[in-house]
Structure formats: C-alpha cells, structure tokens
N, C-alpha and C positions, 0 to 999 in steps of 0.2 A: 274352552271349547275343545271337545275331544275329536278323535278321528272320524267318527260317524257323522258328527255335525258338520265337519269340514267337507266331507264327501257329499252330504245333502246340499250344502251351499253351492258346491261346484256343479252338481247335477242340475239344480234349479237354474243356476246362472247360465249354463250351456243350453238348456231348453229355451229360456227366454231369448237369449242371444240368437240362437238358430231360427227361432220363429220370426224375429225382427229381420234377420238377413233374408229369409225366404220371402217375407212381405216386400222388402226392397227389390228383390230380384223379379218379383211378379209385377212390378210397376207402381207400387205405392198407392194402390186404390184404397179408399176408405171402407167400402162395403164389398163383401165377397159376391162374385157374380158367377153364374153358371152358363149364361149366354151373352154374346157380344153382338151388337148391331154393326154391320159393315155396309158400305155402299159399293155397289157394282156398277161400272159404267158399261154401256152397250158399245160394241165395236162399230156397228153400223150407224147408230145415231149417238154421237158423242155427248150431246146435251141431255140425253135421257139417263137418269140415275135410278137404280133400283136398290132399295134397302132390304137387307135380309139378315135374319138372326141366325147365328152359328153357335153351336154348342162348344163352349170353351170355358174352362175353369180359370178364374182369376182370384188369387189369394187376396183377401182384404184385411184391413186393420182390425175389424171386428173379430175375425177368426184368430188373429195373432193375440189380440187382447184376451180372448177367452182361454186360449192355450196358456198364456202367461199367467193369467189369474188363477187357473186351476193348479198350475205348477207351483206358484208361490204359496197358495193355500195349503196344499199337501206338504210342501217343503216346510212350512211353519209348523204344521202338526208333527211331522217326523222330527224336526229340530227340537221341539218341546219334549217329545217322548224319549229321545235318545240322550237327554241331558244326564250328566253324572250327579248322583245323589251325594250330598255331603255327609260325612261320618261325624257323629256327635260324640 
C-alpha cells in the first residue's frame, strides 16, 4: 500500500466515523425527518392537549448509510486507481 492509498483509507474512515457520530448526536433515529410532532398543553385547560408539527431536521440512519456508502464506493475506486504498478 502506498501513501495515496493510506490517505484514501484515512479520509474514507473519517467520513464514515463522523457520519455515525453525527447520527448518534441527533438521537439515533432510523429515518431522516424534516418535521417533528410535539404536544402543547393549554395553561387554562390542563387536560386539553394540542398536537402541532414543527420544522426540525433530524439526522437519520438512512442519511448516514447513504453518505457512508458513497464514501466507501468512491474510496474503493480511488484505492484501485492509485495502486502501484509492478515492474516486470
């Protein structure tokens, strides 16, 4: 393995690791969400609950998987292209 191949492995590994860390930090949801359903309680009538959708981005495992898959695929292609040719 040459220097370029080691650099490719380090870059791909850091992309995959950072994607997984971001997924864990966002709450380990399986699917990516753009809106979240919350419940608001009324101050005057405490038994009355109103449900409302709020725009909030939640990073999902599907997004992390897509980013990791693309990084691994391009890393494999560059790893193959940057190999050293043997002299005969």
